[in-house]
Each structure stands twice: as C-alpha cells, then as structure tokens.
C-alpha positions, -999 to 999 in steps of 0.1 A, spaced: -552 637 -332 -529 667 -336 -494 673 -329 -506 691 -293 -527 661 -281 -500 635 -288 -474 658 -269 -501 656 -235 -505 622 -241 -466 614 -247 -462 638 -216 -487 620 -192 -474 586 -201 -439 602 -190 -457 608 -158 -469 574 -154 -429 564 -157 -438 547 -189 -408 560 -204 -406 572 -238 -430 553 -265 -412 553 -301 -440 561 -329 -448 527 -351 -436 530 -387 -466 536 -411 -447 517 -436 -456 485 -450 -419 462 -437 -424 436 -467 -418 465 -495 -387 476 -478 -354 480 -494 -334 452 -499 -300 455 -483 -269 450 -507 -244 420 -507 -210 430 -502 -196 393 -500 -204 356 -500 -187 330 -490 -198 291 -487 -196 274 -455 -212 240 -467 -228 240 -440 -269 245 -440 -278 249 -405 -253 275 -390 -254 290 -358 -250 326 -345 -215 334 -358 -188 350 -337 -165 378 -345 -129 371 -339 -104 398 -345 -108 406 -381 -123 375 -391 -156 355 -383 -157 322 -365 -185 302 -380 -200 262 -369 -233 247 -376 -245 210 -384 -214 197 -396 -186 221 -396 -167 246 -378 -145 270 -394 -130 309 -401 -139 337 -421 -111 362 -430 -136 390 -444 -105 407 -466 -100 375 -485 -124 358 -513 -121 321 -499 -127 307 -463 -95 309 -443 -104 277 -421 -135 253 -429 -132 213 -412 -158 191 -403 -159 189 -365 -179 154 -359 -198 167 -333 -231 143 -327 -259 161 -334 -238 195 -346 -230 225 -331 -264 246 -314 -236 271 -296 -223 299 -311 -185 294 -313 -166 312 -282 -131 324 -283 -104 332 -262 -62 329 -264 -62 313 -298 -85 289 -282 -121 280 -300 -153 261 -281 -177 248 -306 -203 224 -292 -240 209 -288 -260 197 -268 -246 160 -270 -209 170 -270 -185 198 -265 -146 205 -281 -116 229 -278 -98 236 -313 -69 253 -324 -83 281 -355 -63 264 -384 -58 226 -370 -80 197 -378 -78 175 -348 -97 184 -317 -69 192 -286 -102 175 -263 -135 166 -263 -162 159 -233 -197 137 -241 -221 146 -222 -234 125 -195 -271 139 -198 -274 172 -222 -248 200 -220 -263 236 -216 -251 270 -233 -210 275 -222 -192 305 -205 -154 306 -220 -137 327 -195 -98 332 -201 -89 296 -196 -118 280 -183 -144 267 -200 -177 264 -179 -212 246 -186 -239 227 -177 -243 189 -179 -276 179 -166 -276 190 -131 -239 198 -128 -218 227 -137 -181 216 -150 -155 243 -151 -125 225 -175 -90 240 -184 -96 258 -219 -63 245 -233 -65 206 -219 -100 198 -211 -89 187 -177 -117 191 -152 -109 221 -129 -137 217 -103 -178 209 -104 -207 217 -85 -239 196 -82 -270 217 -81 -301 197 -71 -307 159 -92 -329 165 -120 -324 197 -128 -309 205 -161 -286 240 -165 -295 249 -202 -284 284 -199 -244 296 -200 -235 310 -165 -214 346 -163 -181 356 -150 -175 385 -130 -139 390 -115 -138 360 -97 -170 348 -91 -191 327 -112 -229 332 -111 -253 301 -121 -290 294 -122 -296 262 -125 -331 253 -127 -340 246 -95 -353 280 -81 -314 292 -71 -294 314 -80 -252 306 -72 -223 327 -67 -191 303 -67 -157 310 -66 -140 306 -99 -111 294 -82 -126 265 -66 -165 261 -70 -170 272 -32 -204 286 -27 -202 325 -17 -243 331 -15 -272 311 -28 -313 327 -30 -341 305 -33 -369 321 -51 -381 291 -69 -420 306 -64 -409 335 -84 -388 324 -111 -379 285 -117 -351 288 -142 -330 325 -149 -330 321 -193 -302 345 -193 -274 357 -173 -260 392 -175 -232 415 -159 -236 452 -162 -220 474 -138 -225 459 -100 -259 440 -114 -268 406 -127 -294 412 -150 -318 380 -149 -346 371 -174 -373 345 -159 -401 320 -175 -425 338 -152 -423 372 -179 -401 393 -156 -367 408 -160 -345 411 -124 -320 435 -114 -299 419 -90 -271 432 -68 -237 414 -77 -226 407 -44 -250 390 -26 -281 385 -54 -310 406 -33 -333 423 -65 -331 454 -68 -354 458 -97 -381 438 -116 -397 448 -149 -424 427 -160 -429 419 -200 -465 411 -200 -457 378 -214 -426 356 -221 -396 372 -230 -378 359 -258 -345 368 -245 -328 399 -238 -297 418 -250 -277 438 -224 -248 468 -235 -238 500 -219 -267 506 -191 -292 488 -215 -310 457 -215 -332 456 -246 -361 426 -248 -388 417 -271 -425 408 -259 -452 388 -278 -468 417 -270 -461 439 -295 -431 458 -280 -391 461 -282 -383 478 -245 -352 493 -235 -350 485 -195 -322 511 -176 -301 483 -160 -293 501 -126 -329 515 -119 -353 489 -138 -370 519 -156 -383 516 -193 -362 544 -212 -382 540 -241 -403 510 -258 -410 503 -297 -441 489 -309 -438 462 -333 -470 446 -336 -508 459 -333 -525 430 -341 -545 450 -362 -531 463 -394 -510 435 -411 -488 460 -432 -479 478 -407 -471 446 -379 -434 433 -380 -431 392 -381 -425 378 -345 -383 381 -336 -364 349 -351 -330 358 -337 -318 376 -306 -318 418 -303 -280 429 -309 -267 466 -309 -242 492 -314 -233 525 -299 -259 540 -317 -286 515 -332 -305 484 -323 -308 455 -345 -338 432 -346 -340 407 -374 -381 392 -379 -394 361 -391 -403 378 -425 -363 380 -430 -369 417 -428 -342 440 -404 -354 465 -381 -330 494 -375 -341 517 -341 -318 545 -327 -305 533 -291 -311 564 -279 -348 566 -278 -361 535 -303 -371 553 -328 -369 535 -367 -339 539 -386 -352 521 -414 -366 486 -422 -342 464 -448 -356 436 -469 -326 407 -467 -317 397 -506 -329 359 -494 -337 338 -466 -312 335 -436 -308 314 -402 -316 336 -373 -291 355 -363 -274 389 -371 -236 393 -364 -227 427 -363 -190 434 -382 -185 473 -377 -209 507 -376 -224 495 -412 -218 458 -420 -233 426 -406 -232 390 -412 -258 368 -420 -258 328 -431 -285 318 -459 -307 288 -459 -282 276 -482 -251 277 -463 -238 313 -476 -221 336 -455 -233 370 -463 -220 404 -454 -239 428 -461 -239 468 -457 -272 486 -442 -270 521 -462 -264 553 -444 
C-alpha cells in the first residue's frame, strides 16, 4: 500500500468516526531493550499488590508485609507484618498520615512508622476494594456498603443493597456524593454525610456489575461486564454515551479527559470522557503474526501527561504517546515482575519482582 493509499484509508475511517488509528509496531517486542535498574530494595514479600506513591515515597503491601519506601534511601524506611488473613489484595490507600491496607477477609489502618494497627475490621462475608476519601473509608462487605472513620474505624453509616450480591468494586466520591454499583444492576448516588439515597438508576439488563467507577469532570465513567464503557451524568445517572469494546473490558484507566482501555479484540482505545468518541486506537494483536503481537496485558494501564504505559504477560512495557497512540518504544523488564507499574515521575517507574524486590527503573529518552 502506498503512502497516498494509507492517507486515503485513514481519512475514510476518520469520516466514519473511528478516530485515529495508531500504527502497529513492526518490531519484535520480545527483543526489546531492557530497562536499566536504578535501585533495588527487598520487601520480604513475594506477592506484592500494586504500590502507591505517597509524597516522596512508595507504600507497598503484599501477602505478609506492609511498608514504606523512601527512594532517596538505600534501605526500606518502614516494613512490618500486617497479619491480614489471606494477605493484602488491594493497593494501599493513604490520606492524612493514615494508610488503609486489606484484602477480602480483613481491612485495617496504620500510621506509617508504627507496628500496631489503629483498628481492624473482619469481613462478615467478603470485603471489596476500598475508597479512602479524607476522613472516611468506604467499602463493601457482601451486599452492605460501610463507611468508617479512617482514624478510629468507628462506623459512620451503612447502606444495604439487594441481598445475595457483593460490592466487589470500589465506590467513588465526587463532592459530597458517593457513587456505588453493588452488582444488583443499579447505580446509587448516596449522601457522603449520612448515606441517604439521592438518586438511583436500574439498568440490570444492560450492565449488571459496574466493574470500575471513575469521575472525570461532570461524568461518571463506568465499565460493565457486557463489553461496554458508559458515560453517565453525575447529577442524575443518565447515560450520555456508550462505547462497545467488542469483548470484555479488562479494566479502564481515566485521566484528564480520556479513558484508556484494552480489549482482547487486540486494541488499546482512548475514549473522550465527555463525548464517548474514540480519539485513537492502537493495535496490539492481529492474531496472525506472533512476532509482532503483544502479550495479553497483565496490569492496568496507567499514564502521565505525555504517555500511556502497558505491561504485558511477556514482561514487556509498551509506551504509547498519549496524544495519538503512536509507539514511543517497547522495553523488556530485566526480570519477571508482579502485575503492576507505579509511575514515579516522567522517566522513572517502580515494579516488584517475583522474588520480592522493589525495582526502580528508568525509561530511556
């Protein structure tokens, strides 16, 4: 195909509203250059959950340990046994010198530097991913949504969804309203102060579970179990747009007006959160040429002001331009890692090796 033919095809696709199509990289990502390691710190835990940036440090948690890493020091600043049954499964949440750490069996709070938890909550059924909003921590236990005081663990209020459902995904807060999709086909907007229902919508035939909720501007961005991403009005829950990924949505990442997602159809999409239109898409897999295909993604997408980062099952990090989805490079990680990437700044990132080391790496350029 000539350059003129390519431009003609691209213009036709743009006219159909498909957005820009980023080129499919022609190199073999398995031969990608390895990222250089700037620092290595042992965590004493081989099954770390995704880490969180806190000030100038990184909070980590895993099967047995909870700790704080200061990247300017040669040793880990704080590292304790958390004694959570089943281990920590959720990314640590931090606010006002409190860290919330937990899994499906128990959730607890600590002050970094101290060995004893401030409080612990043991599940009656199964704990879902938490949301930490200032002085409140919000999470599901079975079909019950609980809001606790983050420092004391005292209950502030609870809300019961339909029995025999589980609130597995984190609620989200915008202003003085908490939004939750508990898996009963409904989306609820609740007062953050007392849990009173402000509105609810029931669309069980269309989405059942809402996999993730993100707030961007005046929109609530929600992924469903039925291959679709929904843009909803924060004021009333009415749908403003819908995007079909063609297959299940692994997860989605929302930042500064764009929602990024990967679909097993072999594409990463960038969706405008205000309109639902596709800004661009980047092909990861054509299911024909194995040397060009990415591995399936092993971690949630993440981004900064200029790039989108995707880690695949071959332990290759793919970097795309945020503006148009063009490849900025593929980089082999120096050793097998846990399924997460934590961005530190524009050219540094943190991963965790399968042997339990925290690895600080540098992206060339």
